mmCIF file of the N, C-alpha and C atoms, coordinates in Angstrom:
data_MODEL
# 
_entry.id   MODEL 
# 
loop_
_atom_site.group_PDB 
_atom_site.id 
_atom_site.type_symbol 
_atom_site.label_atom_id 
_atom_site.label_alt_id 
_atom_site.label_comp_id 
_atom_site.label_asym_id 
_atom_site.label_entity_id 
_atom_site.label_seq_id 
_atom_site.pdbx_PDB_ins_code 
_atom_site.Cartn_x 
_atom_site.Cartn_y 
_atom_site.Cartn_z 
_atom_site.occupancy 
_atom_site.B_iso_or_equiv 
_atom_site.pdbx_formal_charge 
_atom_site.auth_seq_id 
_atom_site.auth_comp_id 
_atom_site.auth_asym_id 
_atom_site.auth_atom_id 
_atom_site.pdbx_PDB_model_num 
ATOM 1   N N  . MET A 1 1  ? 29.943 64.578 74.367 1.00 0.00 ? 1  MET A N  1 
ATOM 2   C CA . MET A 1 1  ? 31.351 64.879 74.281 1.00 0.00 ? 1  MET A CA 1 
ATOM 3   C C  . MET A 1 1  ? 31.526 66.360 73.988 1.00 0.00 ? 1  MET A C  1 
ATOM 4   N N  . GLY A 1 2  ? 32.724 66.801 74.132 1.00 0.00 ? 2  GLY A N  1 
ATOM 5   C CA . GLY A 1 2  ? 33.031 68.203 73.907 1.00 0.00 ? 2  GLY A CA 1 
ATOM 6   C C  . GLY A 1 2  ? 32.956 68.587 72.450 1.00 0.00 ? 2  GLY A C  1 
ATOM 7   N N  . LYS A 1 3  ? 32.948 69.860 72.270 1.00 0.00 ? 3  LYS A N  1 
ATOM 8   C CA . LYS A 1 3  ? 32.829 70.408 70.921 1.00 0.00 ? 3  LYS A CA 1 
ATOM 9   C C  . LYS A 1 3  ? 34.048 70.028 70.078 1.00 0.00 ? 3  LYS A C  1 
ATOM 10  N N  . GLY A 1 4  ? 33.796 69.432 68.909 1.00 0.00 ? 4  GLY A N  1 
ATOM 11  C CA . GLY A 1 4  ? 34.865 69.095 68.000 1.00 0.00 ? 4  GLY A CA 1 
ATOM 12  C C  . GLY A 1 4  ? 35.658 67.854 68.373 1.00 0.00 ? 4  GLY A C  1 
ATOM 13  N N  . ARG A 1 5  ? 35.174 67.088 69.334 1.00 0.00 ? 5  ARG A N  1 
ATOM 14  C CA . ARG A 1 5  ? 35.886 65.880 69.750 1.00 0.00 ? 5  ARG A CA 1 
ATOM 15  C C  . ARG A 1 5  ? 35.140 64.658 69.233 1.00 0.00 ? 5  ARG A C  1 
ATOM 16  N N  . PRO A 1 6  ? 35.883 63.628 68.827 1.00 0.00 ? 6  PRO A N  1 
ATOM 17  C CA . PRO A 1 6  ? 35.229 62.400 68.353 1.00 0.00 ? 6  PRO A CA 1 
ATOM 18  C C  . PRO A 1 6  ? 34.367 61.768 69.439 1.00 0.00 ? 6  PRO A C  1 
ATOM 19  N N  . SER A 1 7  ? 33.257 61.197 69.024 1.00 0.00 ? 7  SER A N  1 
ATOM 20  C CA . SER A 1 7  ? 32.327 60.581 69.961 1.00 0.00 ? 7  SER A CA 1 
ATOM 21  C C  . SER A 1 7  ? 32.219 59.080 69.680 1.00 0.00 ? 7  SER A C  1 
ATOM 22  N N  . PRO A 1 8  ? 32.585 58.226 70.657 1.00 0.00 ? 8  PRO A N  1 
ATOM 23  C CA . PRO A 1 8  ? 32.445 56.780 70.451 1.00 0.00 ? 8  PRO A CA 1 
ATOM 24  C C  . PRO A 1 8  ? 30.988 56.365 70.234 1.00 0.00 ? 8  PRO A C  1 
ATOM 25  N N  . ARG A 1 9  ? 30.072 57.054 70.910 1.00 0.00 ? 9  ARG A N  1 
ATOM 26  C CA . ARG A 1 9  ? 28.646 56.743 70.739 1.00 0.00 ? 9  ARG A CA 1 
ATOM 27  C C  . ARG A 1 9  ? 28.212 57.021 69.304 1.00 0.00 ? 9  ARG A C  1 
ATOM 28  N N  . ALA A 1 10 ? 28.702 58.120 68.744 1.00 0.00 ? 10 ALA A N  1 
ATOM 29  C CA . ALA A 1 10 ? 28.367 58.458 67.364 1.00 0.00 ? 10 ALA A CA 1 
ATOM 30  C C  . ALA A 1 10 ? 28.942 57.427 66.402 1.00 0.00 ? 10 ALA A C  1 
ATOM 31  N N  . LEU A 1 11 ? 30.095 56.874 66.728 1.00 0.00 ? 11 LEU A N  1 
ATOM 32  C CA . LEU A 1 11 ? 30.688 55.846 65.867 1.00 0.00 ? 11 LEU A CA 1 
ATOM 33  C C  . LEU A 1 11 ? 29.780 54.633 65.784 1.00 0.00 ? 11 LEU A C  1 
ATOM 34  N N  . TRP A 1 12 ? 29.261 54.190 66.928 1.00 0.00 ? 12 TRP A N  1 
ATOM 35  C CA . TRP A 1 12 ? 28.377 53.023 66.917 1.00 0.00 ? 12 TRP A CA 1 
ATOM 36  C C  . TRP A 1 12 ? 27.070 53.315 66.192 1.00 0.00 ? 12 TRP A C  1 
ATOM 37  N N  . LYS A 1 13 ? 26.573 54.533 66.317 1.00 0.00 ? 13 LYS A N  1 
ATOM 38  C CA . LYS A 1 13 ? 25.356 54.894 65.580 1.00 0.00 ? 13 LYS A CA 1 
ATOM 39  C C  . LYS A 1 13 ? 25.634 54.944 64.080 1.00 0.00 ? 13 LYS A C  1 
ATOM 40  N N  . ALA A 1 14 ? 26.809 55.439 63.712 1.00 0.00 ? 14 ALA A N  1 
ATOM 41  C CA . ALA A 1 14 ? 27.186 55.473 62.294 1.00 0.00 ? 14 ALA A CA 1 
ATOM 42  C C  . ALA A 1 14 ? 27.267 54.051 61.736 1.00 0.00 ? 14 ALA A C  1 
ATOM 43  N N  . VAL A 1 15 ? 27.849 53.150 62.512 1.00 0.00 ? 15 VAL A N  1 
ATOM 44  C CA . VAL A 1 15 ? 27.948 51.753 62.079 1.00 0.00 ? 15 VAL A CA 1 
ATOM 45  C C  . VAL A 1 15 ? 26.551 51.150 61.924 1.00 0.00 ? 15 VAL A C  1 
ATOM 46  N N  . ALA A 1 16 ? 25.668 51.423 62.874 1.00 0.00 ? 16 ALA A N  1 
ATOM 47  C CA . ALA A 1 16 ? 24.300 50.886 62.810 1.00 0.00 ? 16 ALA A CA 1 
ATOM 48  C C  . ALA A 1 16 ? 23.559 51.422 61.587 1.00 0.00 ? 16 ALA A C  1 
ATOM 49  N N  . TYR A 1 17 ? 23.609 52.733 61.375 1.00 0.00 ? 17 TYR A N  1 
ATOM 50  C CA . TYR A 1 17 ? 22.942 53.314 60.207 1.00 0.00 ? 17 TYR A CA 1 
ATOM 51  C C  . TYR A 1 17 ? 23.583 52.822 58.915 1.00 0.00 ? 17 TYR A C  1 
ATOM 52  N N  . GLY A 1 18 ? 24.893 52.628 58.922 1.00 0.00 ? 18 GLY A N  1 
ATOM 53  C CA . GLY A 1 18 ? 25.581 52.107 57.742 1.00 0.00 ? 18 GLY A CA 1 
ATOM 54  C C  . GLY A 1 18 ? 25.128 50.698 57.406 1.00 0.00 ? 18 GLY A C  1 
ATOM 55  N N  . MET A 1 19 ? 24.961 49.873 58.432 1.00 0.00 ? 19 MET A N  1 
ATOM 56  C CA . MET A 1 19 ? 24.492 48.500 58.212 1.00 0.00 ? 19 MET A CA 1 
ATOM 57  C C  . MET A 1 19 ? 23.062 48.486 57.676 1.00 0.00 ? 19 MET A C  1 
ATOM 58  N N  . VAL A 1 20 ? 22.218 49.341 58.229 1.00 0.00 ? 20 VAL A N  1 
ATOM 59  C CA . VAL A 1 20 ? 20.841 49.424 57.735 1.00 0.00 ? 20 VAL A CA 1 
ATOM 60  C C  . VAL A 1 20 ? 20.844 49.890 56.281 1.00 0.00 ? 20 VAL A C  1 
ATOM 61  N N  . SER A 1 21 ? 21.702 50.836 55.959 1.00 0.00 ? 21 SER A N  1 
ATOM 62  C CA . SER A 1 21 ? 21.802 51.323 54.589 1.00 0.00 ? 21 SER A CA 1 
ATOM 63  C C  . SER A 1 21 ? 22.229 50.203 53.643 1.00 0.00 ? 21 SER A C  1 
ATOM 64  N N  . ILE A 1 22 ? 23.217 49.429 54.050 1.00 0.00 ? 22 ILE A N  1 
ATOM 65  C CA . ILE A 1 22 ? 23.668 48.298 53.226 1.00 0.00 ? 22 ILE A CA 1 
ATOM 66  C C  . ILE A 1 22 ? 22.533 47.295 53.033 1.00 0.00 ? 22 ILE A C  1 
ATOM 67  N N  . LEU A 1 23 ? 21.786 47.013 54.100 1.00 0.00 ? 23 LEU A N  1 
ATOM 68  C CA . LEU A 1 23 ? 20.661 46.082 53.990 1.00 0.00 ? 23 LEU A CA 1 
ATOM 69  C C  . LEU A 1 23 ? 19.572 46.616 53.066 1.00 0.00 ? 23 LEU A C  1 
ATOM 70  N N  . LEU A 1 24 ? 19.306 47.914 53.125 1.00 0.00 ? 24 LEU A N  1 
ATOM 71  C CA . LEU A 1 24 ? 18.308 48.500 52.230 1.00 0.00 ? 24 LEU A CA 1 
ATOM 72  C C  . LEU A 1 24 ? 18.725 48.359 50.768 1.00 0.00 ? 24 LEU A C  1 
ATOM 73  N N  . TYR A 1 25 ? 19.972 48.672 50.472 1.00 0.00 ? 25 TYR A N  1 
ATOM 74  C CA . TYR A 1 25 ? 20.448 48.542 49.098 1.00 0.00 ? 25 TYR A CA 1 
ATOM 75  C C  . TYR A 1 25 ? 20.445 47.083 48.653 1.00 0.00 ? 25 TYR A C  1 
ATOM 76  N N  . ALA A 1 26 ? 20.862 46.175 49.520 1.00 0.00 ? 26 ALA A N  1 
ATOM 77  C CA . ALA A 1 26 ? 20.855 44.749 49.178 1.00 0.00 ? 26 ALA A CA 1 
ATOM 78  C C  . ALA A 1 26 ? 19.427 44.275 48.895 1.00 0.00 ? 26 ALA A C  1 
ATOM 79  N N  . GLY A 1 27 ? 18.483 44.706 49.731 1.00 0.00 ? 27 GLY A N  1 
ATOM 80  C CA . GLY A 1 27 ? 17.086 44.350 49.507 1.00 0.00 ? 27 GLY A CA 1 
ATOM 81  C C  . GLY A 1 27 ? 16.536 44.928 48.220 1.00 0.00 ? 27 GLY A C  1 
ATOM 82  N N  . LEU A 1 28 ? 16.932 46.146 47.922 1.00 0.00 ? 28 LEU A N  1 
ATOM 83  C CA . LEU A 1 28 ? 16.481 46.785 46.686 1.00 0.00 ? 28 LEU A CA 1 
ATOM 84  C C  . LEU A 1 28 ? 16.950 46.000 45.469 1.00 0.00 ? 28 LEU A C  1 
ATOM 85  N N  . TYR A 1 29 ? 18.195 45.575 45.487 1.00 0.00 ? 29 TYR A N  1 
ATOM 86  C CA . TYR A 1 29 ? 18.720 44.811 44.356 1.00 0.00 ? 29 TYR A CA 1 
ATOM 87  C C  . TYR A 1 29 ? 18.202 43.376 44.337 1.00 0.00 ? 29 TYR A C  1 
ATOM 88  N N  . ALA A 1 30 ? 18.034 42.773 45.496 1.00 0.00 ? 30 ALA A N  1 
ATOM 89  C CA . ALA A 1 30 ? 17.568 41.388 45.563 1.00 0.00 ? 30 ALA A CA 1 
ATOM 90  C C  . ALA A 1 30 ? 16.119 41.250 45.085 1.00 0.00 ? 30 ALA A C  1 
ATOM 91  N N  . TRP A 1 31 ? 15.288 42.221 45.424 1.00 0.00 ? 31 TRP A N  1 
ATOM 92  C CA . TRP A 1 31 ? 13.868 42.156 45.068 1.00 0.00 ? 31 TRP A CA 1 
ATOM 93  C C  . TRP A 1 31 ? 13.483 43.183 44.009 1.00 0.00 ? 31 TRP A C  1 
ATOM 94  N N  . GLU A 1 32 ? 14.416 43.470 43.131 1.00 0.00 ? 32 GLU A N  1 
ATOM 95  C CA . GLU A 1 32 ? 14.188 44.481 42.087 1.00 0.00 ? 32 GLU A CA 1 
ATOM 96  C C  . GLU A 1 32 ? 12.957 44.167 41.243 1.00 0.00 ? 32 GLU A C  1 
ATOM 97  N N  . GLY A 1 33 ? 12.792 42.930 40.832 1.00 0.00 ? 33 GLY A N  1 
ATOM 98  C CA . GLY A 1 33 ? 11.652 42.545 39.994 1.00 0.00 ? 33 GLY A CA 1 
ATOM 99  C C  . GLY A 1 33 ? 10.320 42.769 40.683 1.00 0.00 ? 33 GLY A C  1 
ATOM 100 N N  . HIS A 1 34 ? 10.223 42.340 41.934 1.00 0.00 ? 34 HIS A N  1 
ATOM 101 C CA . HIS A 1 34 ? 8.976  42.520 42.690 1.00 0.00 ? 34 HIS A CA 1 
ATOM 102 C C  . HIS A 1 34 ? 8.682  44.011 42.882 1.00 0.00 ? 34 HIS A C  1 
ATOM 103 N N  . ILE A 1 35 ? 9.709  44.744 43.222 1.00 0.00 ? 35 ILE A N  1 
ATOM 104 C CA . ILE A 1 35 ? 9.526  46.179 43.462 1.00 0.00 ? 35 ILE A CA 1 
ATOM 105 C C  . ILE A 1 35 ? 9.073  46.880 42.191 1.00 0.00 ? 35 ILE A C  1 
ATOM 106 N N  . LEU A 1 36 ? 9.673  46.531 41.055 1.00 0.00 ? 36 LEU A N  1 
ATOM 107 C CA . LEU A 1 36 ? 9.258  47.128 39.781 1.00 0.00 ? 36 LEU A CA 1 
ATOM 108 C C  . LEU A 1 36 ? 7.808  46.803 39.458 1.00 0.00 ? 36 LEU A C  1 
ATOM 109 N N  . ARG A 1 37 ? 7.401  45.556 39.693 1.00 0.00 ? 37 ARG A N  1 
ATOM 110 C CA . ARG A 1 37 ? 6.007  45.182 39.435 1.00 0.00 ? 37 ARG A CA 1 
ATOM 111 C C  . ARG A 1 37 ? 5.033  45.975 40.308 1.00 0.00 ? 37 ARG A C  1 
ATOM 112 N N  . TRP A 1 38 ? 5.371  46.109 41.598 1.00 0.00 ? 38 TRP A N  1 
ATOM 113 C CA . TRP A 1 38 ? 4.480  46.842 42.509 1.00 0.00 ? 38 TRP A CA 1 
ATOM 114 C C  . TRP A 1 38 ? 4.366  48.305 42.124 1.00 0.00 ? 38 TRP A C  1 
ATOM 115 N N  . THR A 1 39 ? 5.490  48.910 41.770 1.00 0.00 ? 39 THR A N  1 
ATOM 116 C CA . THR A 1 39 ? 5.491  50.358 41.542 1.00 0.00 ? 39 THR A CA 1 
ATOM 117 C C  . THR A 1 39 ? 4.979  50.760 40.166 1.00 0.00 ? 39 THR A C  1 
ATOM 118 N N  . THR A 1 40 ? 4.778  49.814 39.267 1.00 0.00 ? 40 THR A N  1 
ATOM 119 C CA . THR A 1 40 ? 4.270  50.160 37.929 1.00 0.00 ? 40 THR A CA 1 
ATOM 120 C C  . THR A 1 40 ? 2.814  49.758 37.740 1.00 0.00 ? 40 THR A C  1 
ATOM 121 N N  . GLN A 1 41 ? 2.119  49.436 38.822 1.00 0.00 ? 41 GLN A N  1 
ATOM 122 C CA . GLN A 1 41 ? 0.722  49.014 38.718 1.00 0.00 ? 41 GLN A CA 1 
ATOM 123 C C  . GLN A 1 41 ? -0.237 50.177 38.536 1.00 0.00 ? 41 GLN A C  1 
ATOM 124 N N  . GLY A 1 42 ? 0.204  51.378 38.805 1.00 0.00 ? 42 GLY A N  1 
ATOM 125 C CA . GLY A 1 42 ? -0.692 52.524 38.702 1.00 0.00 ? 42 GLY A CA 1 
ATOM 126 C C  . GLY A 1 42 ? -1.473 52.716 39.986 1.00 0.00 ? 42 GLY A C  1 
ATOM 127 N N  . GLY A 1 43 ? -2.390 53.653 39.946 1.00 0.00 ? 43 GLY A N  1 
ATOM 128 C CA . GLY A 1 43 ? -3.186 53.939 41.135 1.00 0.00 ? 43 GLY A CA 1 
ATOM 129 C C  . GLY A 1 43 ? -2.326 54.518 42.247 1.00 0.00 ? 43 GLY A C  1 
ATOM 130 N N  . TRP A 1 44 ? -2.614 54.075 43.462 1.00 0.00 ? 44 TRP A N  1 
ATOM 131 C CA . TRP A 1 44 ? -1.890 54.585 44.628 1.00 0.00 ? 44 TRP A CA 1 
ATOM 132 C C  . TRP A 1 44 ? -0.509 53.966 44.799 1.00 0.00 ? 44 TRP A C  1 
ATOM 133 N N  . TYR A 1 45 ? -0.139 53.042 43.942 1.00 0.00 ? 45 TYR A N  1 
ATOM 134 C CA . TYR A 1 45 ? 1.178  52.412 44.049 1.00 0.00 ? 45 TYR A CA 1 
ATOM 135 C C  . TYR A 1 45 ? 2.310  53.392 43.731 1.00 0.00 ? 45 TYR A C  1 
ATOM 136 N N  . PHE A 1 46 ? 1.969  54.565 43.170 1.00 0.00 ? 46 PHE A N  1 
ATOM 137 C CA . PHE A 1 46 ? 2.996  55.571 42.890 1.00 0.00 ? 46 PHE A CA 1 
ATOM 138 C C  . PHE A 1 46 ? 3.687  56.034 44.175 1.00 0.00 ? 46 PHE A C  1 
ATOM 139 N N  . ILE A 1 47 ? 3.023  55.858 45.300 1.00 0.00 ? 47 ILE A N  1 
ATOM 140 C CA . ILE A 1 47 ? 3.572  56.342 46.563 1.00 0.00 ? 47 ILE A CA 1 
ATOM 141 C C  . ILE A 1 47 ? 4.745  55.475 47.046 1.00 0.00 ? 47 ILE A C  1 
ATOM 142 N N  . LEU A 1 48 ? 4.833  54.238 46.591 1.00 0.00 ? 48 LEU A N  1 
ATOM 143 C CA . LEU A 1 48 ? 5.903  53.347 47.041 1.00 0.00 ? 48 LEU A CA 1 
ATOM 144 C C  . LEU A 1 48 ? 7.306  53.873 46.714 1.00 0.00 ? 48 LEU A C  1 
ATOM 145 N N  . PRO A 1 49 ? 7.585  54.325 45.485 1.00 0.00 ? 49 PRO A N  1 
ATOM 146 C CA . PRO A 1 49 ? 8.927  54.874 45.227 1.00 0.00 ? 49 PRO A CA 1 
ATOM 147 C C  . PRO A 1 49 ? 9.210  56.135 46.043 1.00 0.00 ? 49 PRO A C  1 
ATOM 148 N N  . VAL A 1 50 ? 8.193  56.933 46.287 1.00 0.00 ? 50 VAL A N  1 
ATOM 149 C CA . VAL A 1 50 ? 8.368  58.152 47.078 1.00 0.00 ? 50 VAL A CA 1 
ATOM 150 C C  . VAL A 1 50 ? 8.736  57.784 48.521 1.00 0.00 ? 50 VAL A C  1 
ATOM 151 N N  . LEU A 1 51 ? 8.006  56.843 49.108 1.00 0.00 ? 51 LEU A N  1 
ATOM 152 C CA . LEU A 1 51 ? 8.309  56.396 50.473 1.00 0.00 ? 51 LEU A CA 1 
ATOM 153 C C  . LEU A 1 51 ? 9.682  55.737 50.550 1.00 0.00 ? 51 LEU A C  1 
ATOM 154 N N  . THR A 1 52 ? 10.027 54.992 49.509 1.00 0.00 ? 52 THR A N  1 
ATOM 155 C CA . THR A 1 52 ? 11.352 54.356 49.467 1.00 0.00 ? 52 THR A CA 1 
ATOM 156 C C  . THR A 1 52 ? 12.449 55.409 49.441 1.00 0.00 ? 52 THR A C  1 
ATOM 157 N N  . ALA A 1 53 ? 12.250 56.448 48.641 1.00 0.00 ? 53 ALA A N  1 
ATOM 158 C CA . ALA A 1 53 ? 13.243 57.524 48.569 1.00 0.00 ? 53 ALA A CA 1 
ATOM 159 C C  . ALA A 1 53 ? 13.388 58.220 49.920 1.00 0.00 ? 53 ALA A C  1 
ATOM 160 N N  . PHE A 1 54 ? 12.272 58.472 50.615 1.00 0.00 ? 54 PHE A N  1 
ATOM 161 C CA . PHE A 1 54 ? 12.333 59.091 51.937 1.00 0.00 ? 54 PHE A CA 1 
ATOM 162 C C  . PHE A 1 54 ? 13.068 58.191 52.932 1.00 0.00 ? 54 PHE A C  1 
ATOM 163 N N  . LEU A 1 55 ? 12.802 56.898 52.884 1.00 0.00 ? 55 LEU A N  1 
ATOM 164 C CA . LEU A 1 55 ? 13.462 55.960 53.785 1.00 0.00 ? 55 LEU A CA 1 
ATOM 165 C C  . LEU A 1 55 ? 14.971 55.935 53.543 1.00 0.00 ? 55 LEU A C  1 
ATOM 166 N N  . PHE A 1 56 ? 15.366 55.821 52.274 1.00 0.00 ? 56 PHE A N  1 
ATOM 167 C CA . PHE A 1 56 ? 16.796 55.822 51.949 1.00 0.00 ? 56 PHE A CA 1 
ATOM 168 C C  . PHE A 1 56 ? 17.443 57.135 52.369 1.00 0.00 ? 56 PHE A C  1 
ATOM 169 N N  . SER A 1 57 ? 16.757 58.239 52.150 1.00 0.00 ? 57 SER A N  1 
ATOM 170 C CA . SER A 1 57 ? 17.287 59.551 52.510 1.00 0.00 ? 57 SER A CA 1 
ATOM 171 C C  . SER A 1 57 ? 17.478 59.673 54.015 1.00 0.00 ? 57 SER A C  1 
ATOM 172 N N  . PHE A 1 58 ? 16.501 59.215 54.779 1.00 0.00 ? 58 PHE A N  1 
ATOM 173 C CA . PHE A 1 58 ? 16.575 59.278 56.243 1.00 0.00 ? 58 PHE A CA 1 
ATOM 174 C C  . PHE A 1 58 ? 17.755 58.461 56.760 1.00 0.00 ? 58 PHE A C  1 
ATOM 175 N N  . VAL A 1 59 ? 17.874 57.224 56.276 1.00 0.00 ? 59 VAL A N  1 
ATOM 176 C CA . VAL A 1 59 ? 18.933 56.338 56.757 1.00 0.00 ? 59 VAL A CA 1 
ATOM 177 C C  . VAL A 1 59 ? 20.303 56.858 56.330 1.00 0.00 ? 59 VAL A C  1 
ATOM 178 N N  . HIS A 1 60 ? 20.425 57.270 55.076 1.00 0.00 ? 60 HIS A N  1 
ATOM 179 C CA . HIS A 1 60 ? 21.714 57.769 54.607 1.00 0.00 ? 60 HIS A CA 1 
ATOM 180 C C  . HIS A 1 60 ? 22.093 59.063 55.328 1.00 0.00 ? 60 HIS A C  1 
ATOM 181 N N  . GLY A 1 61 ? 21.119 59.929 55.567 1.00 0.00 ? 61 GLY A N  1 
ATOM 182 C CA . GLY A 1 61 ? 21.388 61.164 56.310 1.00 0.00 ? 61 GLY A CA 1 
ATOM 183 C C  . GLY A 1 61 ? 21.842 60.887 57.729 1.00 0.00 ? 61 GLY A C  1 
ATOM 184 N N  . GLY A 1 62 ? 21.217 59.919 58.388 1.00 0.00 ? 62 GLY A N  1 
ATOM 185 C CA . GLY A 1 62 ? 21.632 59.535 59.731 1.00 0.00 ? 62 GLY A CA 1 
ATOM 186 C C  . GLY A 1 62 ? 23.046 58.992 59.744 1.00 0.00 ? 62 GLY A C  1 
ATOM 187 N N  . PHE A 1 63 ? 23.350 58.135 58.776 1.00 0.00 ? 63 PHE A N  1 
ATOM 188 C CA . PHE A 1 63 ? 24.705 57.589 58.681 1.00 0.00 ? 63 PHE A CA 1 
ATOM 189 C C  . PHE A 1 63 ? 25.725 58.702 58.475 1.00 0.00 ? 63 PHE A C  1 
ATOM 190 N N  . THR A 1 64 ? 25.455 59.587 57.542 1.00 0.00 ? 64 THR A N  1 
ATOM 191 C CA . THR A 1 64 ? 26.399 60.665 57.240 1.00 0.00 ? 64 THR A CA 1 
ATOM 192 C C  . THR A 1 64 ? 26.617 61.578 58.438 1.00 0.00 ? 64 THR A C  1 
ATOM 193 N N  . GLY A 1 65 ? 25.536 61.965 59.104 1.00 0.00 ? 65 GLY A N  1 
ATOM 194 C CA . GLY A 1 65 ? 25.644 62.836 60.269 1.00 0.00 ? 65 GLY A CA 1 
ATOM 195 C C  . GLY A 1 65 ? 26.460 62.214 61.383 1.00 0.00 ? 65 GLY A C  1 
ATOM 196 N N  . TYR A 1 66 ? 26.165 60.948 61.715 1.00 0.00 ? 66 TYR A N  1 
ATOM 197 C CA . TYR A 1 66 ? 26.902 60.280 62.787 1.00 0.00 ? 66 TYR A CA 1 
ATOM 198 C C  . TYR A 1 66 ? 28.333 59.957 62.373 1.00 0.00 ? 66 TYR A C  1 
ATOM 199 N N  . PHE A 1 67 ? 28.556 59.699 61.085 1.00 0.00 ? 67 PHE A N  1 
ATOM 200 C CA . PHE A 1 67 ? 29.919 59.455 60.600 1.00 0.00 ? 67 PHE A CA 1 
ATOM 201 C C  . PHE A 1 67 ? 30.798 60.671 60.865 1.00 0.00 ? 67 PHE A C  1 
ATOM 202 N N  . TRP A 1 68 ? 30.320 61.842 60.449 1.00 0.00 ? 68 TRP A N  1 
ATOM 203 C CA . TRP A 1 68 ? 31.123 63.051 60.649 1.00 0.00 ? 68 TRP A CA 1 
ATOM 204 C C  . TRP A 1 68 ? 31.261 63.378 62.137 1.00 0.00 ? 68 TRP A C  1 
ATOM 205 N N  . GLU A 1 69 ? 30.200 63.151 62.909 1.00 0.00 ? 69 GLU A N  1 
ATOM 206 C CA . GLU A 1 69 ? 30.270 63.408 64.343 1.00 0.00 ? 69 GLU A CA 1 
ATOM 207 C C  . GLU A 1 69 ? 31.289 62.480 65.008 1.00 0.00 ? 69 GLU A C  1 
ATOM 208 N N  . SER A 1 70 ? 31.365 61.230 64.547 1.00 0.00 ? 70 SER A N  1 
ATOM 209 C CA . SER A 1 70 ? 32.327 60.291 65.123 1.00 0.00 ? 70 SER A CA 1 
ATOM 210 C C  . SER A 1 70 ? 33.767 60.700 64.831 1.00 0.00 ? 70 SER A C  1 
ATOM 211 N N  . LEU A 1 71 ? 33.974 61.481 63.782 1.00 0.00 ? 71 LEU A N  1 
ATOM 212 C CA . LEU A 1 71 ? 35.305 61.997 63.456 1.00 0.00 ? 71 LEU A CA 1 
ATOM 213 C C  . LEU A 1 71 ? 35.594 63.326 64.141 1.00 0.00 ? 71 LEU A C  1 
ATOM 214 N N  . GLY A 1 72 ? 34.598 63.874 64.825 1.00 0.00 ? 72 GLY A N  1 
ATOM 215 C CA . GLY A 1 72 ? 34.775 65.137 65.522 1.00 0.00 ? 72 GLY A CA 1 
ATOM 216 C C  . GLY A 1 72 ? 34.447 66.352 64.681 1.00 0.00 ? 72 GLY A C  1 
ATOM 217 N N  . VAL A 1 73 ? 33.878 66.146 63.502 1.00 0.00 ? 73 VAL A N  1 
ATOM 218 C CA . VAL A 1 73 ? 33.519 67.265 62.634 1.00 0.00 ? 73 VAL A CA 1 
ATOM 219 C C  . VAL A 1 73 ? 32.098 67.689 62.964 1.00 0.00 ? 73 VAL A C  1 
ATOM 220 N N  . GLN A 1 74 ? 31.935 68.981 63.279 1.00 0.00 ? 74 GLN A N  1 
ATOM 221 C CA . GLN A 1 74 ? 30.608 69.492 63.603 1.00 0.00 ? 74 GLN A CA 1 
ATOM 222 C C  . GLN A 1 74 ? 30.349 70.769 62.814 1.00 0.00 ? 74 GLN A C  1 
ATOM 223 N N  . ALA A 1 75 ? 29.076 71.043 62.621 1.00 0.00 ? 75 ALA A N  1 
ATOM 224 C CA . ALA A 1 75 ? 28.700 72.255 61.907 1.00 0.00 ? 75 ALA A CA 1 
ATOM 225 C C  . ALA A 1 75 ? 29.077 73.473 62.731 1.00 0.00 ? 75 ALA A C  1 
ATOM 226 N N  . LYS A 1 76 ? 29.420 74.524 62.040 1.00 0.00 ? 76 LYS A N  1 
ATOM 227 C CA . LYS A 1 76 ? 29.735 75.782 62.701 1.00 0.00 ? 76 LYS A CA 1 
ATOM 228 C C  . LYS A 1 76 ? 28.433 76.360 63.267 1.00 0.00 ? 76 LYS A C  1 
ATOM 229 N N  . PRO A 1 77 ? 28.443 76.839 64.507 1.00 0.00 ? 77 PRO A N  1 
ATOM 230 C CA . PRO A 1 77 ? 27.209 77.406 65.061 1.00 0.00 ? 77 PRO A CA 1 
ATOM 231 C C  . PRO A 1 77 ? 26.780 78.630 64.264 1.00 0.00 ? 77 PRO A C  1 
ATOM 232 N N  . GLY A 1 78 ? 25.473 78.837 64.206 1.00 0.00 ? 78 GLY A N  1 
ATOM 233 C CA . GLY A 1 78 ? 24.938 79.984 63.475 1.00 0.00 ? 78 GLY A CA 1 
ATOM 234 C C  . GLY A 1 78 ? 25.433 81.296 64.069 1.00 0.00 ? 78 GLY A C  1 
ATOM 235 N N  . GLY A 1 79 ? 25.259 82.311 63.345 1.00 0.00 ? 79 GLY A N  1 
ATOM 236 C CA . GLY A 1 79 ? 25.726 83.602 63.820 1.00 0.00 ? 79 GLY A CA 1 
ATOM 237 C C  . GLY A 1 79 ? 25.566 84.624 62.716 1.00 0.00 ? 79 GLY A C  1 
ATOM 238 N N  . GLU A 1 80 ? 26.449 85.536 62.690 1.00 0.00 ? 80 GLU A N  1 
ATOM 239 C CA . GLU A 1 80 ? 26.395 86.598 61.699 1.00 0.00 ? 80 GLU A CA 1 
ATOM 240 C C  . GLU A 1 80 ? 26.722 86.020 60.318 1.00 0.00 ? 80 GLU A C  1 
ATOM 241 N N  . LYS A 1 81 ? 25.860 86.336 59.365 1.00 0.00 ? 81 LYS A N  1 
ATOM 242 C CA . LYS A 1 81 ? 26.075 85.865 58.011 1.00 0.00 ? 81 LYS A CA 1 
ATOM 243 C C  . LYS A 1 81 ? 26.859 86.904 57.234 1.00 0.00 ? 81 LYS A C  1 
ATOM 244 N N  . LYS A 1 82 ? 27.843 86.417 56.508 1.00 0.00 ? 82 LYS A N  1 
ATOM 245 C CA . LYS A 1 82 ? 28.667 87.309 55.695 1.00 0.00 ? 82 LYS A CA 1 
ATOM 246 C C  . LYS A 1 82 ? 28.052 87.457 54.326 1.00 0.00 ? 82 LYS A C  1 
ATOM 247 N N  . PRO A 1 83 ? 28.017 88.654 53.783 1.00 0.00 ? 83 PRO A N  1 
ATOM 248 C CA . PRO A 1 83 ? 27.461 88.820 52.431 1.00 0.00 ? 83 PRO A CA 1 
ATOM 249 C C  . PRO A 1 83 ? 28.389 88.204 51.392 1.00 0.00 ? 83 PRO A C  1 
ATOM 250 N N  . ALA A 1 84 ? 27.778 87.639 50.350 1.00 0.00 ? 84 ALA A N  1 
ATOM 251 C CA . ALA A 1 84 ? 28.569 87.050 49.265 1.00 0.00 ? 84 ALA A CA 1 
ATOM 252 C C  . ALA A 1 84 ? 29.139 88.161 48.392 1.00 0.00 ? 84 ALA A C  1 
ATOM 253 N N  . ASN A 1 85 ? 30.352 87.999 47.964 1.00 0.00 ? 85 ASN A N  1 
ATOM 254 C CA . ASN A 1 85 ? 30.998 88.997 47.097 1.00 0.00 ? 85 ASN A CA 1 
ATOM 255 C C  . ASN A 1 85 ? 30.931 88.586 45.667 1.00 0.00 ? 85 ASN A C  1 
# 
């Protein structure tokens, strides 16, 4: 779509990422006990919370990006940087 115009495709992607995000949070709360047991065992299990954080970050970032794109909001293209006063 054109610059600054809402995209129907982005809306559907935002909905998909939003649903995945809701499912991730629901799973996190539903299996909180199991997840706590796994992540407090020590050893290499420390990596599980890190991977979980990356997964949540990826999905939430995708949702946010497509949400704003579906509304027609886009980042300003790079160019000359103005000095801070």
